[in-house]
One Martini backbone bead per residue (centre of mass of N, CA, C, O) as a GRO file, in nm:
protein
   89
    1MET     BB    1  -8.188  18.608  -8.130
    2SER     BB    2  -8.469  18.465  -8.140
    3ASP     BB    3  -8.778  18.443  -8.279
    4ALA     BB    4  -8.940  18.460  -8.011
    5GLY     BB    5  -8.792  18.698  -7.885
    6MET     BB    6  -8.854  18.895  -8.130
    7GLY     BB    7  -9.163  18.878  -8.109
    8LEU     BB    8  -9.183  18.990  -7.824
    9ALA     BB    9  -9.047  19.257  -7.871
   10VAL     BB   10  -9.248  19.362  -8.085
   11LEU     BB   11  -9.501  19.338  -7.914
   12GLY     BB   12  -9.416  19.531  -7.695
   13LEU     BB   13  -9.369  19.779  -7.875
   14VAL     BB   14  -9.650  19.797  -7.981
   15THR     BB   15  -9.798  19.815  -7.721
   16VAL     BB   16  -9.659  20.070  -7.611
   17ALA     BB   17  -9.732  20.258  -7.839
   18ILE     BB   18 -10.039  20.244  -7.832
   19ALA     BB   19 -10.089  20.295  -7.533
   20TRP     BB   20  -9.950  20.569  -7.516
   21LEU     BB   21 -10.112  20.717  -7.738
   22ALA     BB   22 -10.389  20.672  -7.613
   23ASN     BB   23 -10.332  20.788  -7.321
   24ARG     BB   24 -10.255  21.082  -7.408
   25ARG     BB   25 -10.540  21.149  -7.485
   26VAL     BB   26 -10.708  20.904  -7.323
   27TYR     BB   27 -10.869  20.778  -7.019
   28ARG     BB   28 -11.110  20.504  -6.940
   29GLY     BB   29 -11.004  20.217  -6.867
   30GLY     BB   30 -11.075  19.893  -6.895
   31TRP     BB   31 -11.176  19.878  -7.186
   32ALA     BB   32 -10.933  20.031  -7.310
   33VAL     BB   33 -10.728  19.809  -7.244
   34VAL     BB   34 -10.853  19.597  -7.417
   35ALA     BB   35 -10.855  19.761  -7.687
   36MET     BB   36 -10.543  19.786  -7.694
   37ALA     BB   37 -10.473  19.488  -7.692
   38LEU     BB   38 -10.621  19.419  -7.950
   39ALA     BB   39 -10.471  19.619  -8.133
   40SER     BB   40 -10.193  19.500  -8.076
   41ALA     BB   41 -10.249  19.207  -8.171
   42PHE     BB   42 -10.339  19.295  -8.461
   43MET     BB   43 -10.072  19.447  -8.549
   44PHE     BB   44  -9.886  19.214  -8.503
   45GLN     BB   45 -10.031  19.018  -8.715
   46VAL     BB   46  -9.971  19.195  -8.951
   47LEU     BB   47  -9.661  19.205  -8.929
   48ALA     BB   48  -9.617  18.907  -8.939
   49ALA     BB   49  -9.753  18.859  -9.217
   50LEU     BB   50  -9.555  19.038  -9.372
   51HIS     BB   51  -9.300  18.876  -9.284
   52GLN     BB   52  -9.400  18.557  -9.344
   53GLY     BB   53  -9.695  18.524  -9.523
   54TYR     BB   54  -9.852  18.457  -9.260
   55VAL     BB   55 -10.088  18.352  -9.013
   56ALA     BB   56 -10.076  18.315  -8.703
   57PRO     BB   57 -10.237  18.077  -8.461
   58PHE     BB   58 -10.153  18.282  -8.184
   59ALA     BB   59 -10.342  18.546  -8.096
   60LEU     BB   60 -10.397  18.507  -7.793
   61VAL     BB   61 -10.113  18.549  -7.686
   62GLY     BB   62 -10.090  18.851  -7.774
   63PHE     BB   63 -10.323  18.943  -7.584
   64VAL     BB   64 -10.214  18.828  -7.301
   65VAL     BB   65  -9.952  19.004  -7.321
   66SER     BB   66 -10.082  19.290  -7.363
   67LEU     BB   67 -10.264  19.352  -7.130
   68PRO     BB   68 -10.071  19.423  -6.895
   69LEU     BB   69  -9.903  19.633  -7.067
   70SER     BB   70 -10.138  19.824  -7.109
   71TRP     BB   71 -10.205  19.882  -6.813
   72ALA     BB   72  -9.926  19.992  -6.728
   73VAL     BB   73  -9.918  20.228  -6.936
   74GLY     BB   74 -10.178  20.361  -6.840
   75ARG     BB   75 -10.076  20.431  -6.551
   76LEU     BB   76  -9.835  20.594  -6.632
   77ALA     BB   77  -9.982  20.804  -6.810
   78GLY     BB   78 -10.171  20.904  -6.580
   79ARG     BB   79  -9.935  21.013  -6.403
   80VAL     BB   80  -9.818  21.208  -6.606
   81ARG     BB   81 -10.059  21.379  -6.657
   82THR     BB   82 -10.120  21.453  -6.343
   83GLY     BB   83  -9.862  21.427  -6.145
   84HIS     BB   84  -9.926  21.154  -5.978
   85TRP     BB   85  -9.700  20.943  -5.763
   86GLY     BB   86  -9.832  20.982  -5.475
   87SER     BB   87  -9.801  21.023  -5.154
   88ASP     BB   88  -9.756  21.346  -4.968
   89THR     BB   89  -9.760  21.283  -4.621
   0.00000   0.00000   0.00000
């Protein structure tokens, strides 16, 4: 796996972990998704800086990738919490 692929995999795992843990506690909607994506991008930048020794100049890319993933995990966690998986009509 290339360095870019490994970085995306780590970003995805960090995003899923933060979003899942945050949504298991409480789900607040749109702004919570943005906050989780920002937290994920920040945590990824911290991990990347510890690994590489410098801060990567493309933090916005991490946020853009984390945003839809945080939203999807939030939807999934909400459905798991409520037990509602669709219409049963």
